[in-house]
C-alpha positions in Angstrom: 144.9 102.0 111.1 143.0 99.1 109.7 142.5 95.4 110.6 142.9 92.1 108.5 141.8 88.9 110.1 142.8 85.5 108.4 141.8 82.0 109.1 144.6 79.7 109.4 143.9 76.4 108.0 143.3 76.2 104.3 143.7 80.0 104.2 147.1 81.2 105.4 148.2 77.6 105.5 147.7 75.2 102.6 145.8 72.4 104.4 144.3 71.5 107.6 146.5 71.1 110.5 144.5 68.3 112.2 144.6 66.3 109.1 148.4 66.4 108.8 148.5 65.2 112.6 145.8 62.5 111.7 147.6 61.2 108.8 150.7 60.6 110.9 148.4 58.2 113.0 146.9 56.5 110.0 143.5 58.0 110.9 143.7 60.7 108.3 140.5 59.8 106.3 138.4 59.4 109.4 139.4 62.9 110.6 139.1 64.5 107.2 135.4 63.5 107.0 134.6 65.3 110.3 136.5 68.2 109.1 134.5 68.5 105.9 131.3 68.3 107.7 132.2 71.0 110.1 133.6 73.4 107.4 130.6 72.8 105.3 128.4 74.0 108.3 126.8 70.5 108.8 128.2 69.8 112.0 128.6 71.9 115.2 132.1 73.2 115.2 132.7 72.5 118.9 131.5 68.9 118.8 133.6 68.4 115.8 136.9 69.9 117.1 136.5 68.0 120.4 135.9 64.9 118.7 138.8 65.0 116.2 141.2 66.1 118.9 140.1 63.2 121.0 141.2 60.9 118.2 144.8 62.2 118.5 145.1 61.0 122.2 148.5 59.2 122.8 150.3 60.9 119.9 153.8 61.7 120.6 154.2 65.6 121.4 157.5 66.2 120.0 156.3 64.7 116.8 153.4 67.1 116.9 155.7 70.0 117.3 157.7 69.0 114.4 154.7 68.5 112.0 153.4 71.8 112.9 156.5 73.7 112.5 156.8 72.6 109.1 153.3 73.2 107.7 153.1 74.5 104.1 152.0 78.2 103.8 149.6 79.0 101.1 151.0 80.6 97.9 151.1 84.2 98.2 151.1 84.4 102.1 154.5 85.7 102.5 153.9 88.5 99.9 150.6 89.3 101.0 151.2 90.2 104.8 153.9 92.8 104.4 152.0 94.4 101.5 148.8 94.8 103.8 151.1 96.2 106.5 152.3 98.8 104.3 148.9 100.0 103.8 148.4 100.5 107.4 146.8 97.1 108.3 147.3 95.2 111.5 147.4 91.6 110.2 146.0 88.8 112.6 145.3 85.1 112.4 142.2 83.6 114.1 142.2 79.8 114.0 140.0 77.1 115.4 143.0 75.0 115.1 146.2 75.0 117.3 148.7 77.5 118.5 151.5 75.1 118.1 150.7 75.6 114.2 149.8 79.3 114.2 152.7 80.6 116.3 155.6 79.4 113.9 153.4 80.8 110.9 153.0 84.1 112.8 156.8 84.3 112.9 157.4 83.3 109.3 154.9 85.7 107.9 155.3 88.6 110.4 152.0 88.5 111.6 150.9 91.1 114.4 149.1 88.5 116.6 147.6 85.1 116.4 144.6 83.6 118.4 144.0 79.9 118.5 143.6 76.7 120.7 145.9 74.8 122.7 146.5 71.1 122.5 146.8 69.6 126.0 149.9 67.4 126.5 150.9 65.5 129.5 154.1 63.3 130.0 155.0 64.0 126.6 151.9 62.7 124.7 148.5 64.4 123.8 145.7 63.7 126.2 143.1 64.2 123.6 141.7 67.5 125.3 141.8 70.9 124.0 141.1 74.4 125.4 141.4 78.1 124.0 139.9 81.2 122.6 138.6 79.7 119.4 136.6 76.5 120.4 133.1 77.5 119.3 131.2 78.6 116.0 130.7 82.0 117.3 134.4 82.4 118.6 135.9 84.5 115.7 133.2 87.0 115.7 133.3 87.4 119.2 137.1 88.0 119.2 136.8 90.3 116.2 134.5 92.5 118.0 136.8 92.7 121.2 139.6 93.6 119.1 137.7 96.4 117.0 136.6 97.8 120.3 140.2 97.8 121.8 141.7 99.3 118.8 138.8 101.8 117.8 138.5 100.0 114.4 135.1 100.2 112.7 133.7 97.3 110.3 134.4 99.5 107.3 138.3 99.4 108.2 138.0 95.7 108.8 138.9 93.0 106.1 138.1 89.2 107.1 139.3 86.1 105.0 138.4 82.5 105.5 137.2 79.2 103.9 134.8 77.5 106.2 131.5 77.9 108.2 133.5 78.7 111.5 134.5 82.1 109.7 131.0 83.2 109.2 130.7 84.8 112.7 133.6 87.3 111.7 132.0 88.0 108.3 129.2 89.5 110.4 131.3 92.3 111.4 133.5 93.3 108.5 132.7 95.3 105.4 135.3 93.4 103.2 134.7 89.6 103.5 136.7 87.4 101.4 135.8 83.8 100.7 139.1 82.1 99.8 139.0 78.6 98.1 135.9 78.6 100.2 132.9 76.5 100.9 129.5 77.5 99.4 128.1 78.6 103.0 130.8 81.1 103.2 130.6 82.3 99.6 127.0 83.3 100.1 128.1 85.9 102.8 131.3 87.2 100.8 131.8 90.3 98.8 135.2 89.0 97.4 135.4 85.4 96.3 139.0 84.1 95.1 138.8 80.5 93.8 142.6 80.4 93.1 145.2 79.3 95.5 147.2 82.7 95.5 146.5 85.0 98.5 147.9 88.0 96.5 144.7 88.1 94.5 143.3 89.9 97.5 145.3 92.9 96.6 143.2 93.3 93.5 140.1 94.2 95.5 141.5 96.6 98.2 142.8 100.2 98.0 145.8 101.4 99.8 
């Protein structure tokens, strides 16, 4: 058995979930600037996440559900996941974003599991609060180690793929490290770099 862990936003999904939500509120540019600072490693991930989510306060929850159910998948995602599973990989998504987005994608792609955060809603609107497993810069690495321990998987049997600074922590615990259309901060730690929006390119670098 092997393990493949993918980031969600701008990796399995073509874009950033929070940017799609912010666009609906007319604050897209404001939120995108904070996202870019965080993904480039210039801003603490936890601070950036809580700041951005706070800006969504008051948004209609049904609208959030609708947007997140229709997020665009990255080219090659639907083809890549079953191919990896045929090779014996368990394919998992780790996201510093939201379960409301990763869970529909898990079903569409046939992922084995998804780990992400939960947007808090009350009385049908977002409260601007968030909680979950992926709140900090170190969260993905921490969760990866826990899953490896549970499954008896070594770093040599682990593939990780992401695009931003909050993926660095999981890069520390995998022998195959894919930087996918990534920021320079992540490319420096990768041993596979793909700059084309086609996830099936990963298959060129791994053996069955």
